[in-house]
C-alpha positions, -999 to +999 in steps of 0.1 A: -206+038-084-180+011-091-188-018-114-194-052-098-162-065-112-141-039-095-160-044-062-153-081-063-117-075-072-113-050-043-128-076-019-103-102-032-074-077-027-085-071+009-088-109+014-053-113+001-041-086+026-057-105+054-042-138+042-008-121+043-016-110+079-025-146+088+008-158+076+026-134+100+002-144+128+012-181+124+048-171+133+036-149+162+014-177+175+043-201+176+064-175+193+037-170+220+035-207+227+073-210+228+076-181+251+049-195+274+066-229+276+100-213+282+088-190+309+069-217+327+101-238+327+121-209+340+097-201+367+097-237+379+134-237+379+136-204+398+112-216+425+131-249+430+166-235+426+164-206+450+144-225+476+171-252+475+199-226+476+185-210+508+176-244+522+139-239+523+111-264+517+083-254+494+062-246+524+089-224+539+095-207+506+058-199+504+058-186+539+089-165+531+069-148+503+040-141+527+061-130+557+069-093+566+103-081+555+133-089+577+164-079+558+186-102+579+167-134+573+172-162+548+136-158+539+141-122+528+172-130+508+153-157+490+123-135+484+144-107+469+165-131+447+135-149+435+117-117+425+148-104+406+151-137+388+114-138+379+116-103+366+146-111+344+128-143+331+096-124+322+116-095+306+136-120+285+105-137+271+085-106+265+114-088+249+118-117+225+081-116+217+082-079+211+111-081+187+094-108+167+061-090+165+078-058+154+098-077+127+067-094+114+047-062+113+075-044+095+075-070+068+037-070+066+035-032+062+061-033+034+044-062+016+009-049+020+016-013+010+035-023-022+008-048-032-021-024-024-004+004-044+002-019-073-035-031-073-047+005-071-025+015-101-039-014-122-075-004-113-068+033-120-053+025-154-082+003-163-106+031-153-086+056-174-071+076-146-035+088-150-008+064-137+002+078-103+035+081-085+062+085-111+087+086-082+085+049-081+083+050-043+056+039-020+041+063+006+057+064+040+032+053+066+046+060+101+014+059+121-012+032+126-049+033+123-053+045+159-029+074+155-001+055+173+028+037+155+024+000+157+058-002+173+046+019+202+015-002+206+035-034+207+058-019+234+027-009+254+012-044+250+043-063+259+050-040+289+015-047+302+021-084+296+053-084+316+036-066+345+006-089+346+028-120+343+049-110+373+018-103+394-001-134+384+029-158+388+035-145+423-002-146+431-005-182+419+025-192+439+012-174+471-021-192+467-004-225+468-010-235+431+010-263+416+036-258+390+011-271+364-014-245+374+012-218+373+022-229+338-015-228+327-018-192+341+013-182+320-002-199+290-035-181+294-017-147+295+003-155+264-029-166+247-044-132+255-012-115+242-017-134+210-053-122+206-040-086+211-014-092+185-039-107+161-062-078+164-033-054+159-019-072+128-052-077+111-063-041+117-029-027+106-031-048+074-065-032+066-052+003+074-021+000+053-040-015+023-066+012+024-043+042+030-019+031+003-048+028-022-063+062-012-029+078-017-026+063-052-061+074-061-054+109-049-021+112-069-040+100-100-065+128-097-094+108-084-116+131-063-139+106-045-137+071-031-166+046-024-168+027+009-172-010+003-181-034+031-171-070+033-202-091+022-205-120+046-221-129+080-193-113+099-199-078+086-208-055+115-237-030+117-212-001+120-197-008+085-230-019+070-243+016+075-214+030+055-216+007+025-218+027-007-208+060+010-191+084-014-163+102+004-143+132-010-106+121-009-095+154+008-119+146+036-111+109+039-102+100+075-094+066+087-117+054+115-143+080+107-154+077+070-130+052+055-119+018+068-108+005+091-136+019+113-128-005+142-104-033+151-104-063+127-123-043+101-121-059+066-138-032+045-121-013+017-125+016-007-128+021-045-121+050-068-152+067-081-153+074-118-171+106-125-190+104-158-187+131-184-220+148-194-239+123-216-212+098-208-191+112-236-154+118-240-147+154-249-120+176-262-106+204-240-125+228-262-094+248-271-075+252-303-042+233-304-014+258-303+021+242-303+055+260-304+076+247-333+111+259-327+101+295-323+070+294-344+034+286-336+010+265-355-027+266-346-049+237-357-087+235-353-100+202-340-136+190-336-144+175-302-140+138-296-174+122-288-172+085-279-185+065-249-161+055-222-158+017-225-152-009-199-118-025-202-126-060-189-120-074-224-089-073-246-103-044-266-080-014-261-055-034-241-019-028-255-007-064-250-039-079-265-036-055-295+001-065-300-002-103-294-037-112-304-046-085-328-074-071-306-088-037-318-084-003-302-114+008-282-137+034-297-121+063-277-086+053-288-098+050-324-111+086-322-078+098-309-059+080-337-082+097-362-071+130-348-034+119-351-033+105-387+004+112-394+038+120-381+040+152-360+002+155-356-008+170-323-040+173-302-051+185-268-077+168-246-089+168-210-065+152-187-088+124-175-097+113-210-063+098-220-036+079-202-001+066-210-016+032-214-038+046-242-006+058-259+009+023-255-022+009-272-017+034-301+019+023-304+009-013-304-015-005-333+007+018-354+043+010-345+049+047-338+061+066-308+038+090-290+045+116-264+022+132-238+025+164-219+003+177-191-007+212-179-034+215-153-064+195-165-052+194-201-031+169-220-012+173-253-003+144-275+022+143-303+026+115-328+060+104-338+073+077-362+090+044-356+122+060-343+114+094-327+089+121-317+095+156-329+102+172-295+135+191-293+152+206-262+142+241-275+106+231-278+108+215-244+120+247-228+092+267-244+066+242-233+080+242-198+079+280-197+042+277-206+035+254-177+036+220-195+054+190-180+065+158-198+042+130-186+059+103-207+063+087-241+063+054-258+088+032-277+076+006-302+086-029-292+078-056-266+110-062-246+127-045-217+153-031-241+126-009-256+122+008-222+157+022-221+159+059-225+181+076-252+205+105-249+178+126-267+153+116-240+176+128-213+183+161-231+145+168-234+140+158-198+166+183-187+152+210-209+118+205-191+136+209-158+123+176-146+140+148-127+121+119-142+096+107-167+082+074-179+086+052-210+059+026-221+065-001-247+039-017-270+029-042-244+020-016-218+051-023-197+067+008-183+100+021-169+109+053-151+140+071-163+158+099-145+183+127-151+218+114-144+208+078-146+212+070-183+203+034-188+198+029-150+161+027-149+136+013-123 
C-alpha cells in the first residue's frame, strides 16, 4: 500500500488537474453566454427584419408560420426565408462554440498529460523504480474515457444543441412568446450545453491524468496500481467501494477498475511498491562476469542487505548531498561499498537501483557511473572524474549478450555537464541504440541521441 504522503500528493495532483480544467471552463462559460446573447439578438433581428420585408405584422408573421404551405404566398416566402436565416444563425453560433471547446480541450489534454507524466516520474524515482520513457515523448491519447474521441463528443453535443435550438426557438415563437422569453429559452439551452461541456472537460482531465500516470508506471516496470478515491463529502458510493483496490497494470481498464469510473470522477491511482522478502535489498544472486576487451573477469560479491528507505528527507537525494552535505541512504552506501575504486563492477536486481541512485553516488564521490540493463538485472560500473571504462568493443560484446545502456552520470551541477561527448556517441552506436540518458550530480538529466551531438532534450 502507498504511504500517506504519496496518497496526499496524488490527491493534490488530481486537484491540480481539475483546477486546470476549471480554467478552461471559465473560457467555455464565457463563450456560451456570448453565443446565447448573440443568437438571441440575431433571432430578434430575423423575426423583425423578415416580417418587415414581407410587409407582415407580428400577428401575420405568426399566422404565416402556422398556416399550411402555399408556395405562391408572401407568407410561405417569409416562412422559408426566416427558417433558412434561423438555421444559419444557429449554425454560426454553435460552430463557434464547437471550435472553442475543441481548442480548450486540446490545450487541456496536452497540459494535463505532460504534468501527470512528470508527476508520475517524480513519484517513481522516489520509490526507486526506473525512470521511464527515455524517448522524451508523452503517450498519444486519441480516445476519451468513454471510448469516443472528445472531438467527436463535442460535435455530437453541438449538433444536438443546434437541432434543439431551432425547434425551441420556432416553438417559442409559435406559442406567442415575447422576444425576452425567447432569449431566455436560448439562454437555458446554452446553460445546458455548458453543463455538458463541464462534465466532458472534468472527466477528460481525470482520464488523461490517470492514463498518462498508468502508462509511466507500466514503462517503469511497476506491475500494480492502487485505486485511490477522493476523500470528501462528494465521493460517490461507486468509487468508495473501490478505494484501496490493487489492480494489475495489464488488466487496468478505465471505467471498470481504474478511474474515472463515471462522469466528473476525481479519483486517481498510485504505483504499488512490492516489498522484497524481509524488506531487504538483494543482489541478483549471480557472479559478476564482465567482458574486458575480449577477456572475462569474474568477481564474487556478497549480497546487499539493507532496508529500502523512504526518501521524503534529503538523505539519498543527489541535490541535497551536493548542496547541503546530506548523506547517502543505507542502500546507496552498500552499493558504494561494492564499488570502492575505479572500474569496480557489480550486478543487482533491476528494481533495486535507479539512475537517480547513481547521481547520488556521483554527488558523493565526484566520479562517473554507468548503468546497463538486461531483463531484471542491472550492471553498474564505476569510473573516475573524467570517464567510465566502457569502450565501443566492450559495448558491442555487451549488446550481443543482451545488455542495453540505460545511462551514465557526469560530475558537475550545470546543464553543461549534461552534454554528451564524442565517446558517448561512439559507445551508443556500438550498442545499436538510438538514445540514452545523462544525469549530473544534482539529479538533473538530459537525453542524447545518435546523430544529435550536443543537441539534447
